DRENDO-1510 file (C-alpha; in Angstrom, 1 decimal, always signed):
<recs>
REC; n; res; u; v; w
REC; 1; MET; +6.3; -10.7; +16.8 .
REC; 2; MET; +8.0; -7.4; +15.8 .
REC; 3; GLN; +8.5; -9.0; +12.4 .
REC; 4; ALA; +4.7; -9.4; +12.0 .
REC; 5; TRP; +4.1; -5.8; +12.8 .
REC; 6; HIS; +6.7; -4.7; +10.2 .
REC; 7; GLU; +5.0; -7.1; +7.7 .
REC; 8; LEU; +1.7; -5.5; +8.4 .
REC; 9; ALA; +3.1; -2.0; +8.0 .
REC; 10; ASP; +4.6; -3.0; +4.6 .
REC; 11; GLU; +1.4; -4.5; +3.4 .
REC; 12; LEU; -0.5; -1.3; +4.3 .
REC; 13; LEU; +1.9; +0.7; +2.1 .
REC; 14; LEU; +1.5; -1.8; -0.7 .
REC; 15; LEU; -2.2; -1.6; -0.4 .
REC; 16; GLN; -2.1; +2.2; -0.7 .
REC; 17; ARG; +0.2; +2.0; -3.7 .
REC; 18; GLU; -1.9; -0.6; -5.5 .
REC; 19; LEU; -5.1; +1.5; -4.9 .
REC; 20; GLN; -3.3; +4.5; -6.4 .
REC; 21; GLN; -2.1; +2.5; -9.4 .
REC; 22; LEU; -5.6; +1.2; -10.1 .
REC; 23; GLY; -7.0; +4.8; -9.9 .
REC; 24; LEU; -9.0; +3.9; -6.8 .
REC; 25; TRP; -7.3; +6.4; -4.5 .
REC; 26; SER; -9.2; +9.6; -3.8 .
REC; 27; LEU; -7.8; +13.1; -3.0 .
REC; 28; GLN; -11.2; +14.1; -1.7 .
REC; 29; ALA; -12.2; +12.8; +1.8 .
REC; 30; PRO; -15.7; +11.6; +2.3 .
REC; 31; SER; -18.0; +13.7; +4.5 .
REC; 32; ALA; -17.9; +13.2; +8.3 .
REC; 33; ALA; -21.4; +11.7; +8.0 .
REC; 34; ALA; -20.3; +9.1; +5.5 .
REC; 35; LEU; -17.4; +8.1; +7.7 .
REC; 36; ALA; -19.6; +7.8; +10.8 .
REC; 37; SER; -21.6; +4.9; +9.3 .
REC; 38; ARG; -22.2; +2.1; +11.8 .
REC; 39; GLU; -22.5; -0.5; +9.0 .
REC; 40; PRO; -19.6; -2.9; +8.4 .
REC; 41; PHE; -17.2; -1.5; +5.9 .
REC; 42; CYS; -19.5; +1.6; +5.8 .
REC; 43; VAL; -21.3; -0.2; +3.0 .
REC; 44; ASP; -24.2; +2.2; +3.2 .
REC; 45; THR; -22.1; +5.3; +2.7 .
REC; 46; LEU; -18.7; +4.5; +1.1 .
REC; 47; ALA; -17.3; +2.4; -1.8 .
REC; 48; PHE; -15.1; -0.4; -0.5 .
REC; 49; GLU; -11.9; +1.4; -1.8 .
REC; 50; GLN; -13.0; +4.6; +0.1 .
REC; 51; TRP; -13.4; +2.5; +3.3 .
REC; 52; LEU; -10.0; +1.0; +2.8 .
REC; 53; GLN; -8.4; +4.5; +2.2 .
REC; 54; TRP; -10.2; +6.5; +4.8 .
REC; 55; VAL; -11.1; +4.0; +7.6 .
REC; 56; PHE; -9.1; +0.8; +7.4 .
REC; 57; ILE; -5.6; +2.0; +6.5 .
REC; 58; PRO; -5.5; +4.9; +9.0 .
REC; 59; ARG; -7.0; +2.6; +11.8 .
REC; 60; MET; -4.5; -0.2; +11.0 .
REC; 61; ALA; -1.6; +2.3; +10.8 .
REC; 62; GLN; -2.5; +3.6; +14.3 .
REC; 63; ILE; -2.6; +0.0; +15.6 .
REC; 64; VAL; +0.8; -0.7; +14.0 .
REC; 65; GLU; +2.3; +2.4; +15.5 .
REC; 66; GLN; +1.1; +1.4; +19.0 .
REC; 67; GLY; +2.4; -2.1; +18.4 .
REC; 68; GLN; -0.3; -3.7; +20.5 .
REC; 69; GLY; -4.0; -4.3; +20.7 .
REC; 70; MET; -4.8; -5.9; +17.4 .
REC; 71; PRO; -8.5; -6.6; +17.4 .
REC; 72; GLY; -9.8; -10.0; +16.4 .
REC; 73; GLY; -8.8; -11.5; +13.1 .
REC; 74; CYS; -9.1; -9.6; +9.9 .
REC; 75; SER; -11.2; -10.8; +6.9 .
REC; 76; ILE; -11.2; -8.1; +4.2 .
REC; 77; GLN; -10.1; -10.2; +1.3 .
REC; 78; PRO; -13.6; -11.7; +0.7 .
REC; 79; MET; -15.1; -8.3; +0.7 .
REC; 80; GLY; -12.4; -7.2; -1.7 .
REC; 81; GLU; -13.2; -10.1; -4.0 .
REC; 82; GLU; -16.8; -9.0; -4.2 .
REC; 83; ALA; -16.1; -5.2; -4.4 .
REC; 84; PHE; -13.4; -5.5; -7.0 .
REC; 85; ALA; -14.9; -8.2; -9.2 .
REC; 86; HIS; -15.6; -5.6; -11.9 .
REC; 87; LEU; -11.8; -5.1; -12.3 .
REC; 88; GLY; -11.2; -8.7; -13.4 .
REC; 89; ARG; -7.6; -9.6; -13.6 .
REC; 90; GLN; -6.5; -6.1; -12.7 .
REC; 91; ALA; -7.6; -6.8; -9.1 .
REC; 92; GLY; -5.2; -9.8; -8.8 .
REC; 93; ASP; -2.4; -8.0; -6.9 .
REC; 94; LEU; -4.9; -6.0; -4.8 .
REC; 95; LEU; -6.6; -9.2; -3.6 .
REC; 96; LEU; -3.3; -10.8; -2.9 .
REC; 97; ILE; -2.3; -7.8; -0.7 .
REC; 98; LEU; -5.7; -8.0; +1.1 .
REC; 99; GLY; -5.1; -11.7; +1.8 .
REC; 100; ARG; -1.7; -11.1; +3.2 .
REC; 101; ILE; -3.1; -8.4; +5.5 .
REC; 102; ASP; -5.8; -10.8; +6.7 .
REC; 103; ARG; -3.2; -13.5; +7.5 .
REC; 104; VAL; -0.7; -11.2; +9.3 .
REC; 105; ALA; -3.4; -9.4; +11.3 .
REC; 106; THR; -4.9; -12.8; +12.3 .
REC; 107; ARG; -1.4; -13.9; +13.5 .
REC; 108; LEU; -1.1; -10.7; +15.5 .
REC; 109; ALA; -4.5; -11.1; +17.0 .
REC; 110; VAL; -3.9; -14.6; +18.3 .
REC; 111; GLN; -0.4; -13.9; +19.8 .
REC; 112; PRO; -0.3; -12.8; +23.4 .
</recs>
């Protein structure tokens, strides 16, 4: 099980690196109000890449550091496919990373 936690941590780093390489990483944090959205993925206030950077990655990193309490399965790849469709082939590696995160997080959620 520790292996899966390490895999997840590695994938989060790869996700950050890929977002940076694609120019989707922001140095400016969104407003507190934008981050406080109650909608899934903050769709009403953030672009998906902003949600990944400012909500998903920090939340998942915190879960990894604690090494326990993975909430239910993860399903961010389908949202990524929709959100990054405009990137065409450039989104390939990004979508692969999101898929691996989904699979590892789901494995961690179902293990006792």
